N, C-alpha and C positions, 0 to 999 in steps of 0.2 A: 511774725505778722508785720507786713509792710503797709503803711497807711499814708495816703497823700497828705493828710492833716495830722492832728494829734489824737491818737486813739483814745476814744472816750469823750472827746470834745468836738468832733467834727461830724458833719452829716445832719440829716433832718431830725432824727430822734433826740440828739444831744441839745437841741436848741429849744425844745418845748415839751409840754406834757403830751402823752399819747394814750389813747384808749387801747384796750386789749380785748380780743374776742374770747373772753373768759366766761364759760357757761358751766354751771354746776353739773355734776355727773348724775343727771336725772333724765331718763329716757324722753319724757314729754318735753322738757326744756330743750334738750338736744335736737329733737325732731323739729320743734318750732324754729330754732335758730337756723338749722340747715334749710328748712323750707323757705324761710325769708331770704336766705342767701341765694338759693336756687332761682327764686323769682327775680331778684335784682340782677343776678348773673346772667339772665336771659338764656338759660339752657346750655351754658358752656362750662358749668362747674362739674366736679367729680365728687360724688358723695363719699367715696372711700377716703379720698384725700381730706375732705372736710372733717370727717370723723377722726382721722389721725391727728389733725391739727387741734381739734377740740380736746382730745385726750392728752396730747403732749403739752398743750398750753398750761394745763393744770400742773403737770410735772415741772415745767420750766418756772412757773410762778412759785411753786413750792420750794424749788431749789433756790430761787432768788431770796425767798424769805428765810429759809433754813441755813443756807451756807453763806450767803452774802448779807444776811440780816437787813434786807431792805425794809424800811419803816412803813409798811402798808398801814393806812388808817383803819380804824375798827368801827363797827356799827354799834348800836345801842346794846347789843347782846354780846359784845366783845369779839365778834367774828371779823377777821380781816376782809377788807374790801379790795379785791384784786383786779378790778376791771379797768384801772387806770394806773399809769406810771408817770412819775416826774422824770422826764428825759435826762436832764443833767445829772441827777442823783443816780438814776438807773445805770447810765453809761459809766459814771465814775466808779461804781462798784464793779462793773464788768472789767474795767481796766485793772483794778486792784486784784481781782481774782486771777487774771492772766499773769500778773507779776508774781503772785504767790505760787502759781503753778510752774514758774520758771520759764515762761514763754519769752522769747527774745522779740521785743517790740522795736520796730524801726519807724519812728515817728518822722513825719515830713520826708518820706521816702516813697514817692509814687512809683508804682509799677508802670512800665512802658510797653511791655510785650511778654509773650509766653515763650518758653523753651520747649522743644520736643526732642525725642530721641529718633533714631533711624526708622522706627515703625510708626511715627506720628503720635506717640503717647506723650502727653503733657508732662514735663519733667522740671518745671521751675519757671522762673521769670527774670526778666531784666528790670532794673529799677535805677533811679538816680537819687542821690542824697542832696536835698535842696540846699543844705547849709553851705556846701562847698562844690556842688556839681559833680561829685564823685560817682561814676557809673558803677553799678553793682550787677553781678551775675549770680543769681541764687538758684542752686539746683535742689530739687525736691522729688520725693517719690510720688507726690500728687499735689494738686493745687485747688484751693477753694476760692472762687471769686465772690467777694461780698462787697462790691464796689458801689452799690446803690444804682439808682436809675439815672435818667438823663433829664434835667430841667433846663438845659440850654443857657445856663447862667443868666436866667431871667430875673434874678435877685429874689426869688421866693425864699422864705426863711430857712436858713441852714443848708441850702442846697448848692452853693457855689462850687463845691467840690464834686457834685454829682453831674458829671459830664458824659457818662456812659462809657467810660474807658474799658470796663470789664467786658461789656458786650462786644466791643470792637476787638479786643484781644481774643475772645472766644471765637468770633467769626473768622479771624485770621488763622486760627487753628483748625477750622472746619466745622465749628458748631453751628446749629440752626437756632432760630429764634421763633417765638410763638406769641401771638396776641399783640403784634406791633401796631395793628390798626387801632387798638384801644389805648391811645397815647395822647389824647386831646384833653387832659385834665387841666383846668384853670382854676385858680383860687382868687377870691376877692381880697383886696388889700387897700388901705388908705393910700391915695396916690403919693408917689415918691417915697414909699416905705416898703419894707420887706415883711411886714406883719401879715402873714397869710393864715393865721388861726381863724377859722370860719364859723365855729359853733354858734357864736353869739349873733351872727347875722340872721338867725331864725327869728330874732326880735326886731329886725330892721324894717324900716320903710324906705323905699327908694324913690328918688325924685329926678326929674329932668333938670336941665341947666337953669330954666326959668323958675324952678321951684314947684312945678306941677307934679302930681303923683304919677309915678311910673309903676304900672301894674306888673310886678315881677314876682308872682307867688312862687314859693319854693325855690327862691333864688340861691339858697345855699347849695342846691344841687343842679338845677336847670338854669343856666345863666344865658340862655339864648337871647332873650329880649335885652338883657344888659349889654351883651356883646354887640348886638345889632345897633343899639343906641350909641354905644361908645365909638362906633365907626364915624359918627357924624357930630356928636356933641358930648359934653361931660355928663357924668352921672354922679349923683350924690346919695348918701345914705344917712340914716339917723336911727339909733337904737331906741326909738320912742315907744315900741311895743313892750318893752321890758317893764314889769310892774315896779313901782318905786320901792316897794318893800323888799325886792330881790336884788336891787342894784348894788348894795354893799356886799352881798354874798357873791355876786358875779365878779366883783373886783378881787375878792379873796380867791375865787376859783381859778382865775386866769390873770394874775397880776401883770405879766409881761405884755398881755394884750392891751391893757389900759396904760401901761407905761408909755407906749407910743403916743397915745392921745395926750397924756400929761405933758410930754415934751413938746407937743405941737400947740399946747394951750387950748385944747378942744375938750368940751364935755360931750362925748358921743351920744349921751342919752337925750340931750336937749338941743345940740347944735348939729347942723348938717355938715358933712365932710365929704370931699370928693374921693371917689373910689376908682380903682382900675382892676383889671384882671391880669394875673401873672401866670404864665404857662408853667405847668409842673410836669408836663410830658409823661414819661414812664415812671416818675416818682410816685404820683398818685394815679397813674394809669395801671394797666395790668400786664403790659408787654415786657419781655425780657428773654434771656437765654432759655431755650427749651429744656425742660427736665425730662429725662428719659427713663430714670429708675427711681425706686422708692427711697434710695439713699441720696437723692438729689444729684446723681451723676448726670452729666450732659451727654450729648451724642458723641463726644470725643473722649477716648479712654484717658484716665488720669485727671480729668477736669470736672470739678463740681461747682455748683452755683447756689447761692443763698440770698435771701432777702430780696430787695428790689432789683438786684442784678438778674434775678431769675424771673420767669413768667409767674404771675399769680393767678392765672386763669383757673388752675386746678381748684382753688377755693373761692375765687372772686368772680370768675367768669368774665362777663363783658363790662363790668363796672366795679370800681372800688373807690377808695378815697384815702385820707390820711389816717394813720393809726388803725385801731381795731383789727380787722382781718390782716392788714399789712403787717402790723406789729406782731401779731401772733405767728404769722407766716415767717417773719424774720427770725424770731426766737426758735421756732421749731425747725425750720429748714437749716438754720445755722448749726444746730445740734446734729441733725441727720447728715448734712454735708461733711461736717468735721469728722464724724464717726466713719462715714463711708470712705473719705479720703485717707484716714488713718489705716483702715483695713486694707485698702488698695495698696498703699505704700508698703505696709508690712508684708503683704503677699508678694509684692514685687521684689522685696529684698533691698530697698533703698534706691536712691537716684542713680541714673546711668552715668557712666564715665564721660560719654561724648554726647553733647546736645547741640542743637542749632536753633536759630531764631525762627519762630513760627510766623513772624510778621510778613506782611505783604501789601499792606495799605500805605505804608510810608506816612508822610505827614504833609498836609496842605499848609499853605502859608497862613499865619495868624491874621493877616490882612483880610482874609475871606470871612472872618468870624462875624462881623456886623451883618453881612448879607445872609449868612447861614441862619443867624438868629432871626432876622426879619422874615425869612421864608418859613421858618419852623414855628414861630410864635404868633404870627399875624392871626387875628380873630377870624378874618374872612377866608383864610386858607385852612388852618388847622382845626378850628372850632366849628365854624359855619361851613361845613364841608360840601363841595360840589365838584364834579369832574372838571368843569370849566375852569376851576381855580387850582385843583389838585394836580392836574396834568402839566400845566405850565410851570408850577412850582417844582414839581419833580424833575422836569426837564432842566430847569435852572440849576438845581442841586446836582444833577448828573453832570452838567457842564463844569461845575466847580470841582467835582470829583475827578473829571477827566483832565483838568488843567495840570500843568507841570507841577510836580511836587517840589515846593521850594521851602518847606518848613522843617524845623528841627527843634527838639527839646519838648518839654512838658506842655507848654501852651499850644504848640502846633499839634501835638497828639490829641489834646483836648478838643481842639477845633475839628480835627479829623473824626473823632468819635461822635461829636455832635452832628457833623455832616452825614456820617453813616446812619445815624438814627433818623434824621430827617428823610433820607432816601428809603430806609426800610419801612418807616411808618406810613409814608404816602403810597409806596408800592402796595403794601398790604391793604391800605384804605381803599385804593382803587379796585382791588380784587374783591372786597366785600361790598357787593352792590346791593345793599339793603341798609336799614337802620336797626341797630341792635346795641343795647347798653349805652355807653358813652359815645359810641360811634354813630353819629347821626348824619345821614346823607340827604341834603335838600333835594337831590335828583332821584333818590330812592327812599322816600319817606317812610315806607312800610317795612315790616320785618318779613323775612322769607324763610319758611320752615325748611326749605331745601338747603339753606345755608347755615343750619344749626350745627356747625362743626367748627373746630379751631382751624386757623390758618397757620401754616409754617412758612417762614420767610428766611432767606439767607443770601449769601453772595456778597462780593465786594465790588469788583468792576462790573459784573453782570449779575443783576438781581433776579431772584425767582420767588414766587409765592404760590403754594399749592395747598389744597385742603389736607388736613392731617391724615384722614383715612386713606386718601390716595397716596400720600407720601409714604405711609407705612406699608401699604399694599405693594408699592413699587420697590420695596426694599430700600427706601430712602435714596432712590436713584437720583433725585434732583440735587441732593447734597454732593 
């Protein structure tokens, strides 16, 4: 396992608690859970995949309790409560299990590209050891991408390493992506902080800069009014709707949320604090590498994807968020992808003798990063979507992509991956000419039943986006 950071301590989950889509094995409860998800997913979910995830989440959480002895809390009747995980403890135990199994862990060794054999089968990866800059060439019978989504280094909590590197590597090998238009997730945070845990904002009142009430109901999900206001003036919040009797319990439930305010010298229950919106892109969006088989194989032989690196549309459709469905998908897809990759490698008989780099995108200069971030995280482009803003932004991103490649090393590859994500998500957003889920178009405010299908996106120099039914009917000709 090669990790850009320190395995078990990097990424979104390791920095916070996370909910889990854990539903007891009861037909009525399962049906209700899937029905809710189908409604929120706006018709793009797959019931068979949702059922698989619900089944396997129970297996994964049981494994975590039994083998890794995760300390789940218990209710009044002594039953374990498995709907939530403490990220740091959960990931620490995952690392320990890998070590006990004899897995070779390469910490601080980011992958830079994939290797393929003469037939285009993925056969390993190139990487670099950050401690001394030593380049590595790792051959393998199969590869699992579990590199997370892309948050454009917006400083959302735990996501600085999530720059979309895996999706770029997959695209270079010829893989397709799905759901890239659902990439406009934004989280509330106290200004100048990375604290993007949002559950407690359900008890918040929002205010304009002069202290007048800002009517932003449901702002924990729909942040349109907040985004529109932030374009012109500051916005403030106060958790004044939280009952005084619950405030001590809230501090116990999410201590690191309140640690931020304690350091700032603010009582968030009684004092107003300035907020901002941080782009979380495909981390809390649903887009990623397209899943082609039930073992999480991609459209490229030898390549598998899991977690936020893969599309979550199969269970989340057009809308998702932090934890819950994403966390269950990560646990389940990781197990399926690992098993599928192992079986593929075993059948293949081991890695090939001769491999070549699958790369093709090169690396843009890191000097382009501020402009990439501006174009991909601006509220009026990525969140308040309209063709009048999306088209010029995509044109600028295309121009940056077409510029001479002058970058090298990890940071340049990160910038290239973020640039690629911006182009994919705006290309897909322009093709979905309706409003569905988190993708809301001001110029197409209504949903369109004729567009109730997933979109498949791909390409590097020349991008393409087609409806998934058409793409499959054409024998994946566009790829």
